[in-house]
C-alpha positions in Angstrom: -45.2 -60.1 12.6 -43.2 -62.9 14.0 -41.1 -60.5 16.5 -44.5 -59.0 17.5 -46.2 -62.5 18.1 -43.0 -63.5 20.3 -43.1 -60.5 22.5 -46.9 -61.2 23.0 -46.0 -64.8 24.0 -44.2 -63.1 27.0 -40.7 -63.6 25.8 -39.0 -61.8 28.4 -35.6 -61.5 26.8 -36.8 -60.3 23.6 -39.2 -57.8 25.5 -36.3 -56.4 27.4 -34.1 -55.8 24.2 -37.3 -54.0 22.5 -37.5 -51.7 25.5 -33.8 -51.1 25.3 -34.1 -50.3 21.6 -37.0 -48.1 22.1 -35.4 -46.1 25.1 -32.4 -45.7 22.9 -34.3 -44.1 20.2 -36.3 -41.9 22.5 -33.1 -40.5 24.0 -31.8 -39.9 20.7 -34.9 -38.1 19.7 -34.7 -36.2 22.7 -31.1 -35.2 22.1 -31.9 -34.1 18.5 -34.7 -32.0 19.7 -32.5 -30.5 22.3 -29.9 -29.7 19.7 -31.9 -28.6 16.9 -34.7 -26.9 18.8 -33.8 -25.7 22.4 -30.0 -24.8 21.5 -30.5 -23.7 17.9 -30.1 -19.9 18.8 -27.0 -20.6 20.9 -25.1 -22.4 18.2 -26.2 -19.9 15.5 -24.7 -17.0 17.6 -21.6 -19.3 18.4 -21.2 -19.7 14.5 -21.8 -16.0 14.0 -19.1 -15.0 16.5 -16.4 -17.0 14.8 -14.8 -15.5 11.6 -12.0 -16.3 9.4 -8.8 -13.9 9.1 -6.1 -14.2 6.5 -2.6 -13.4 7.4 0.4 -12.4 5.1 3.6 -14.2 5.9 6.6 -12.5 4.3 9.2 -14.6 2.7 12.8 -14.7 3.6 14.8 -12.2 1.7 17.6 -13.1 -0.5 21.3 -12.4 0.3 23.7 -9.8 -1.3 27.1 -11.2 -1.9 30.1 -10.0 -3.2 32.3 -11.3 -6.0 33.9 -14.0 -3.4 30.8 -15.0 -1.8 31.1 -12.9 1.3 27.5 -11.8 2.5 27.2 -7.9 2.5 23.5 -8.5 3.3 22.1 -11.6 5.0 19.2 -12.8 7.3 19.9 -13.9 10.8 17.5 -15.4 13.4 16.0 -12.9 15.7 14.7 -14.4 18.9 11.4 -12.4 20.0 9.3 -12.7 23.2 5.7 -12.3 22.2 2.5 -12.1 24.4 -0.9 -13.7 23.3 -3.5 -11.4 24.7 -6.2 -14.1 24.4 -4.4 -16.0 27.4 -5.0 -13.1 29.6 -8.6 -12.3 29.5 -9.1 -13.7 33.0 -6.5 -11.4 34.2 -8.1 -8.6 32.5 -11.4 -9.4 34.0 -9.9 -9.5 37.5 -8.1 -6.3 37.1 -11.1 -4.5 35.7 -13.1 -5.7 38.9 -10.4 -4.1 41.1 -10.5 -0.9 39.3 -14.3 -0.7 38.9 -16.0 1.8 41.7 -19.4 1.1 43.1 -22.5 2.1 41.4 -23.8 2.5 37.7 -21.4 3.3 35.1 -21.8 4.8 31.5 -20.4 2.6 28.6 -17.7 5.0 27.8 -16.5 4.7 31.5 -16.5 1.1 31.3 -14.5 0.9 28.2 -12.1 3.3 29.7 -11.7 1.2 32.6 -11.3 -2.0 30.6 -8.4 -0.3 28.6 -6.9 0.8 31.8 -7.2 -2.8 33.1 -5.5 -4.3 30.0 -2.8 -1.9 30.0 -1.8 -2.5 33.7 -1.8 -6.2 33.3 0.4 -6.1 30.0 2.6 -3.2 31.4 3.3 -5.5 34.5 4.2 -8.4 32.3 6.4 -6.2 30.1 8.2 -4.6 33.1 8.8 -8.1 34.6 10.2 -9.7 31.3 12.3 -6.8 30.3 13.9 -6.3 33.9 14.6 -10.0 34.2 16.4 -10.0 30.6 18.1 -7.0 31.3 16.2 -4.9 28.5 14.2 -2.3 30.2 11.2 -1.1 28.4 8.4 1.1 29.4 5.2 0.3 27.4 3.5 3.1 25.8 -0.5 2.9 26.3 -1.2 4.0 22.8 1.1 1.1 21.3 -1.2 -1.4 23.2 -4.3 0.2 22.4 -3.6 0.2 18.7 -2.4 -3.3 18.7 -5.5 -4.5 20.6 -7.9 -2.5 18.2 -6.2 -3.6 15.0 -4.0 -6.7 15.5 -5.8 -8.5 18.3 -5.5 -11.9 16.8 -1.9 -11.5 16.5 0.7 -11.8 19.5 1.9 -8.6 21.0 5.7 -8.0 20.7 7.2 -7.5 24.2 11.1 -7.7 23.2 12.8 -8.2 20.0 16.4 -9.5 18.8 17.4 -11.0 22.1 21.1 -12.1 22.5 21.9 -15.4 23.3 22.4 -15.1 27.0 18.9 -13.5 27.2 17.4 -16.3 25.3 18.7 -18.7 27.6 17.3 -16.7 30.7 13.9 -16.7 29.1 13.8 -20.3 28.5 14.8 -21.2 32.1 12.3 -18.8 33.6 9.4 -20.3 35.6 6.4 -20.6 33.6 4.3 -18.4 35.8 3.0 -15.8 33.2 0.7 -17.2 30.7 0.7 -16.3 26.9 4.5 -15.5 26.8 6.2 -17.2 23.8 9.7 -17.3 22.2 9.2 -16.5 18.5 11.8 -16.7 15.8 11.8 -14.5 12.7 14.4 -13.6 10.1 15.9 -10.3 10.5 17.9 -8.4 7.8 21.8 -7.9 9.0 24.7 -6.0 7.2 27.7 -7.6 8.4 30.3 -5.0 7.2 28.4 -2.3 8.5 29.0 1.1 6.7 31.1 -0.8 4.0 29.3 -0.7 0.6 26.5 1.0 2.3 25.6 3.1 -0.7 25.8 0.2 -2.9 23.9 -2.5 -0.8 21.3 0.3 0.0 18.5 0.6 2.5 15.4 -1.1 3.6 12.0 0.4 5.0 9.0 -1.2 6.7 6.6 -2.1 3.7 4.1 -5.1 4.4 2.1 -4.4 1.1 2.0 -7.2 -1.4 4.4 -7.3 -4.4 3.4 -7.5 -7.9 1.4 -10.9 -8.6 0.9 -11.6 -4.8 -2.7 -11.8 -3.2 -3.3 -8.5 -2.0 -6.5 -9.4 0.0 -5.3 -9.7 3.7 -6.9 -9.0 7.0 -3.2 -8.9 8.7 0.2 -8.5 7.6 3.2 -9.8 9.5 6.3 -7.2 9.4 8.0 -6.9 6.2 10.5 -4.7 4.2 11.1 -3.1 1.2 14.2 -1.8 -0.7 14.6 1.9 -0.9 17.9 2.5 -2.3 20.9 0.6 -3.8 20.7 -3.1 -4.9 18.2 -3.6 -2.0 15.9 -1.5 -4.3 17.2 -2.2 -7.7 16.6 -5.8 -7.3 13.9 -5.7 -4.6 11.5 -8.0 -6.7 14.2 -10.6 -6.8 15.3 -10.3 -3.4 11.9 -10.3 -1.6 10.6 -13.6 -2.9 7.0 -14.4 -2.9 4.8 -14.0 0.3 2.7 -16.9 1.7 -0.4 -17.0 3.6 -2.5 -18.5 6.5 -6.2 -18.7 7.6 -6.9 -17.8 11.3 -10.2 -18.6 13.1 -10.9 -15.8 15.5 -13.7 -15.8 18.3 -16.3 -13.1 18.9 -13.7 -11.1 21.1 -11.0 -11.0 18.1 -8.8 -13.7 19.7 -7.1 -16.4 17.8 -8.6 -20.0 18.0 -6.9 -21.9 15.3 -5.0 -21.5 12.1 -4.2 -23.2 8.9 -1.3 -22.6 6.6 -2.4 -22.2 3.0 0.4 -21.2 1.1 4.2 -21.4 2.1 6.4 -18.5 1.4 8.9 -18.7 -1.4 12.4 -17.3 -0.4 13.9 -14.7 -2.6 17.1 -15.0 -4.7 20.5 -14.2 -4.0 22.3 -11.2 -5.8 26.0 -11.5 -6.5 27.9 -8.3 -7.0 31.2 -7.5 -8.9 32.4 -5.9 -5.6 35.3 -7.0 -3.8 34.4 -6.3 -0.2 38.1 -6.4 0.8 39.0 -3.7 -1.9 35.9 -1.8 -1.1 36.8 -1.6 2.5 40.3 -0.5 1.6 39.1 2.2 -0.5 36.8 3.5 2.3 39.5 3.5 4.6 41.7 5.1 2.3 39.2 8.0 2.0 39.1 8.4 5.7 42.8 8.7 5.9 42.9 12.2 4.3 43.3 15.2 6.5 39.5 15.5 6.8 39.3 12.1 8.4 35.8 10.8 8.8 34.5 14.0 7.6 36.1 13.4 4.1 33.7 14.3 1.2 34.7 12.1 -1.7 34.7 9.0 -3.7 36.9 6.4 -5.1 36.3 3.9 -7.9 38.1 0.8 -8.8 37.2 -0.7 -12.1 38.5 -3.7 -14.2 39.8 -2.0 -17.2 39.3 -5.1 -19.2 35.7 -5.7 -18.8 34.3 -3.0 -16.9 33.5 -4.9 -13.6 33.4 -2.6 -10.5 35.4 -3.7 -8.0 35.1 -0.8 -5.6 32.7 2.0 -5.4 33.3 3.8 -2.3 31.7 7.3 -1.1 32.5 9.2 1.9 31.2 9.8 4.5 29.1 6.7 4.7 26.4 5.3 7.0 25.5 2.0 8.6 22.4 0.5 6.8 21.6 -1.5 9.9 20.4 1.8 11.4 17.5 1.7 9.1 15.9 -1.4 10.6 14.9 0.5 13.6 14.1 3.9 14.9 16.6 6.7 14.6 18.2 8.2 17.7 18.5 12.3 17.5 21.9 12.0 17.0 21.9 9.6 14.4 19.5 11.6 12.5 21.3 14.7 13.0 24.3 13.0 11.4 22.4 11.5 8.3 20.7 14.9 7.7 24.0 17.1 7.8 23.5 19.5 5.0 27.4 19.6 4.4 28.4 15.9 5.0 25.1 14.4 3.3 26.4 10.7 4.1 23.2 9.4 2.3 24.5 10.9 -1.1 26.4 8.4 -3.3 29.3 10.6 -4.4 30.7 8.2 -6.7 27.5 8.3 -9.1 25.1 10.7 -7.8 26.8 14.1 -7.7 28.0 16.4 -10.4 31.7 17.7 -10.4 33.7 19.5 -12.9 36.7 17.1 -13.7 39.4 20.1 -14.1 42.7 19.0 -15.5 42.0 15.3 -15.4 40.0 16.0 -18.7 43.2 17.2 -20.5 43.6 13.4 -21.3 40.8 13.7 -23.7 41.8 17.1 -24.9 45.3 15.7 -25.7 43.8 12.7 -27.5 41.5 15.0 -29.3 44.3 17.1 -30.5 46.4 14.2 -31.6 43.6 12.8 -33.6 42.9 16.1 -35.5 46.4 16.4 -36.2 46.9 19.6 -34.6 49.4 18.3 -31.8 52.9 17.2 -32.4 54.0 15.3 -29.1 57.5 17.0 -29.6 56.5 20.5 -30.3 57.3 23.0 -27.7 54.7 25.7 -26.6 55.9 28.5 -24.4 54.0 28.9 -21.1 54.5 32.5 -19.6 52.3 31.2 -16.4 49.0 32.2 -18.0 46.9 32.2 -21.2 45.2 35.6 -22.3 42.0 35.7 -23.9 40.4 38.8 -25.1 38.4 39.5 -22.0 40.2 37.6 -19.2 43.1 35.7 -18.4 43.5 32.2 -17.1 46.3 31.4 -14.7 48.6 28.4 -15.2 49.4 26.2 -12.2 52.5 24.8 -14.0 55.6 27.1 -13.8 56.7 29.1 -16.8 58.6 27.4 -19.4 58.5 25.5 -22.8 56.5 22.3 -22.6 55.9 19.4 -25.1 53.0 16.9 -24.5 54.7 14.8 -22.1 55.8 17.4 -19.8 52.4 19.4 -20.3 50.5 16.5 -19.1 52.8 15.6 -16.4 52.8 19.2 -14.9 49.2 19.9 -16.0 49.9 23.0 -18.1 46.6 25.0 -18.6 48.3 27.2 -21.3 49.8 24.2 -23.4 46.2 22.4 -23.5 44.1 25.4 -24.2 46.6 26.4 -27.0 46.1 23.0 -28.6 42.3 23.0 -28.0 41.7 26.2 -29.7 43.4 24.9 -33.0 41.1 24.2 -36.0 39.2 20.8 -35.5 40.3 19.9 -32.1 36.7 21.3 -30.5 34.8 19.0 -32.7 37.0 16.0 -31.8 36.7 16.8 -28.1 33.0 16.6 -28.5 33.0 13.4 -30.5 35.3 11.6 -27.9 33.0 12.9 -25.1 30.0 11.5 -26.8 31.8 8.2 -27.3 32.6 8.2 -23.8 28.8 8.6 -23.1 29.5 11.8 -21.0 26.4 13.3 -19.9 24.4 10.1 -20.0 23.8 7.6 -17.1 25.2 4.0 -16.8 22.0 2.9 -14.9 23.8 0.8 -12.4 21.7 2.4 -9.6 19.1 4.6 -11.3 18.0 6.2 -8.1 21.6 7.2 -7.2 23.1 8.4 -10.3 23.2 11.6 -12.4 24.0 12.0 -16.0 26.3 14.8 -15.7 26.5 17.4 -18.5 28.4 17.7 -21.8 28.2 19.9 -24.8 26.7 18.7 -28.0 27.7 19.8 -31.6 24.9 22.0 -31.8 26.1 23.7 -28.6 29.5 24.6 -30.0 28.0 25.6 -33.3 25.7 28.0 -31.8 26.4 31.9 -31.7 26.7 31.8 -28.0 29.8 29.5 -27.9 32.8 31.6 -27.6 36.7 30.7 -27.4 36.4 31.4 -23.7 34.1 28.3 -23.4 36.5 26.2 -25.7 39.4 27.1 -23.3 37.4 26.2 -20.2 36.3 23.0 -21.7 40.0 21.9 -22.5 41.0 22.3 -19.0 37.6 20.6 -17.5 35.7 23.5 -16.5 32.5 25.5 -17.3 30.1 23.4 -19.6 31.1 20.0 -18.3 29.9 18.0 -15.2 30.9 14.4 -14.6 30.9 11.6 -11.9 33.7 9.8 -10.6 32.2 6.5 -12.2 32.3 8.4 -15.6 35.8 9.1 -15.0 36.7 5.6 -14.2 35.1 4.4 -17.6 37.0 6.9 -19.2 40.3 6.0 -17.6 39.6 2.3 -18.3 39.1 3.0 -22.2 42.6 5.0 -22.2 44.1 1.8 -20.5 42.6 -1.0 -22.8 43.0 0.6 -26.0 39.7 2.6 -26.5 36.8 0.1 -25.5 34.2 1.7 -23.5 32.4 -0.8 -21.4 29.2 -0.8 -19.7 30.1 -0.8 -16.1 29.1 -4.1 -14.4 27.7 -4.2 -10.6 25.9 -7.2 -10.7 27.3 -10.8 -11.7 24.2 -13.0 -11.4 21.0 -13.6 -9.5 20.4 -17.3 -8.3 18.0 -19.2 -5.9 18.6 -18.8 -2.2 18.7 -22.6 -2.2 20.7 -24.1 -5.0 19.0 -27.5 -4.2 15.8 -26.1 -5.5 17.1 -26.6 -9.2 16.1 -23.4 -10.5 18.4 -21.7 -13.0 20.8 -18.6 -12.3 20.5 -15.3 -14.2 23.9 -14.2 -15.3 24.9 -10.7 -16.2 27.6 -10.7 -18.8 30.8 -9.0 -18.5 32.7 -6.9 -21.1 29.5 -5.5 -22.4 30.8 -3.2 -25.1 28.9 0.3 -25.1 31.1 2.2 -27.6 34.7 2.5 -29.1 36.8 5.8 -29.2 38.0 4.6 -32.5 41.3 6.4 -32.2 44.6 5.4 -33.4 46.7 3.0 -31.1 49.7 5.2 -31.5 48.0 8.2 -30.3 46.6 6.2 -27.4 50.2 5.1 -26.4 51.5 8.7 -26.5 48.8 9.7 -23.9 49.5 6.6 -21.8 53.3 7.2 -21.9 52.5 10.9 -20.7 50.3 9.8 -17.8 53.2 7.4 -16.7 55.6 10.4 -16.8 53.0 12.0 -14.4 53.8 9.3 -11.9 57.6 8.5 -12.7 59.1 11.7 -13.5 60.4 13.7 -10.5 58.4 16.8 -11.6 55.2 15.0 -12.1 52.2 16.0 -10.1 51.4 12.2 -9.4 54.9 11.4 -8.2 53.8 10.4 -4.7 51.8 7.6 -5.7 54.9 5.8 -7.3 55.7 2.2 -6.2 58.7 0.2 -6.7 56.6 -3.0 -7.5 53.9 -1.6 -9.8 53.9 0.8 -12.7 51.2 3.3 -12.3 49.9 5.8 -15.1 48.0 8.6 -13.6 46.8 12.2 -13.8 45.9 14.7 -11.3 43.4 17.6 -11.4 41.8 20.4 -9.4 38.6 21.8 -10.5 37.5 25.1 -9.3 33.8 25.5 -8.0 32.6 29.1 -8.7 29.6 31.1 -7.3 28.7 34.4 -8.6 32.0 34.8 -10.4 34.0 33.9 -7.3 35.9 30.8 -6.5 34.4 29.2 -3.4 35.8 25.6 -3.4 38.0 23.2 -5.2 37.2 19.6 -6.4 40.5 17.4 -6.3 40.9 14.3 -8.7 43.4 11.8 -9.5 42.6 9.2 -12.1 44.9 6.3 -12.9 45.4 2.7 -14.2 47.9 -0.2 -13.4 50.1 -2.0 -14.3 50.9 0.6 -17.0 52.2 -2.1 -19.2 49.3 -4.6 -19.1 46.5 -2.4 -17.6 43.9 -4.3 -15.4 42.8 -1.7 -12.7 41.5 1.7 -13.2 41.5 3.6 -9.9 40.0 7.3 -9.6 39.8 9.2 -6.4 37.8 12.5 -5.9 37.7 14.6 -2.9 35.3 17.9 -2.2 37.4 20.9 -0.9 40.7 19.1 -1.6 44.1 21.3 -1.4 45.0 19.6 -4.8 44.7 16.2 -6.7 48.5 15.8 -6.0 48.2 16.6 -2.2 44.8 15.1 -1.3 43.9 12.5 -3.9 47.2 10.9 -4.9 48.0 9.6 -1.1 44.7 8.1 -1.2 45.1 6.4 -4.6 48.5 4.9 -3.1 46.7 3.1 -0.2 44.1 1.5 -2.6 47.1 0.1 -4.9 49.0 -1.1 -1.8 45.5 -3.0 -0.9 45.4 -4.2 -4.5 49.2 -5.4 -4.2 48.3 -7.3 -1.2 45.1 -9.0 -2.9 47.0 -9.8 -6.3 50.6 -9.4 -6.0 52.8 -8.2 -9.1 56.0 -9.9 -9.7 57.3 -7.6 -12.4 58.8 -4.6 -10.7 58.1 -1.1 -11.8 60.6 1.1 -13.6 63.1 3.4 -11.6 61.8 6.9 -11.5 63.5 9.1 -14.0 63.7 12.6 -15.5 62.3 14.3 -18.3 
């Protein structure tokens, strides 16, 4: 009442203030009425036009390292030129007006003109940028149409994986084209290219969510998934955990704003037992054969004392970097060659008959059965006669004791010993303790179990002396892999211990500073024990040394003055319809002979023989071993029988 009375008394100042406040209230009420009544429909439409989209952000993939920390697979920054189409809406409209003819158009005709206008605008930009950066690219209309239809809120990729000079040219360009940005992404790289390719494995494009991740995303940025090798075997550990962001898009589907919801968690590093220097040397040694780069074979280097795989080479190989982009016609023709089959890991993935290298097991079984006396002589007429057939002997006719028979690989001698009572059962027993016919599971997708007879097979009525004769010389009812033969050779060398071969040492965080614990895979994991007498093993080892050190030994060409090597050659026949169509050449060995550390196995398809084809390859591998780990103690001088 007091204020009203003052106004009535014609207080000019108070009256002016009252008029101002009243006017302000009227303006405020008018504004509220304008927003809530007149423009309510427009704001509702704007809100409806906006939508939230979620985007999956892939994590940085962990590295694959060799035992010395060299990266076999790593990530490097890839600089990409990307184009935000939302910045070109004005150019799209202008180009549409230039293309539009006079007169009324159907809706389908309008859409076709809009698509054409967009393509011409973007195609011109792509052409300008690619020409300026010396990376010519012709934009395919369907590629742009698919991106505009499905991924409009995301930038359109113009060029990827720019070189440093191209990055510099792009950054220094005049900013005359709107929407062009330089983005960085992690790109998988295999620095050693084809070296250890079968072990490391391959990747394929896969944007799907991993187990335990959110699967409900509108958009997914490019990601990869392991398909073979370690990339597949440990994909979950290497892949990490994807993150996500929320994106606000307008009614046209273009991005307006975005918010990071969860940051991606990088994958873990996987450290292998492989020595990339030795691995590369083994692959180069395979390529040094008379077949050159078309050699079809494998080489395995195993630590005989703990089962660590130091090299696991397969030839021919391939470059896993090729799988990160489209194949050219020539590359695909090479990868799909039916004879070379470079994608097959011959060290673990193929079945081969061992031939004469299996005589090591035959001889040990005969010694254990008490049927073989090392100095007992067996006459070899140049063949072994069975009731229905004759088996030729590649060793020259003459009399043989165990040492000479193994060194010169006499079929007659080992068939004679193998047919003695109790020896076949011992062969089967040793084969089972070596776990022939079973997988090692180091690379499940790339491993065959092989074949080996069981006791029930040899006791069946279908088993004949001919089967036993064939088994004694590594033919017929037996198939193995080079890795299995490396495990066998290591067991002979180390005193009878059959180790699980180890390919992975540990898995640890990509960033050690995170404080997460590493997962170690223990070495020297015992799978079995041959359970044979030490003196019998020594007899076999001495005979293997004779194969290298005696002048008439089949493995004599691997002899080295600074390293004592024990070995055994073999050549298996491949038959089809009763005819020999090919040969598999072998050489198994270990060194130093007195204190075994390395088991080296070489296999070559279509080889002339183990002595001529595989022994020279093994020698190159041993030369590489000596360069990396010199041996001070000299070898014995080669002698005679």
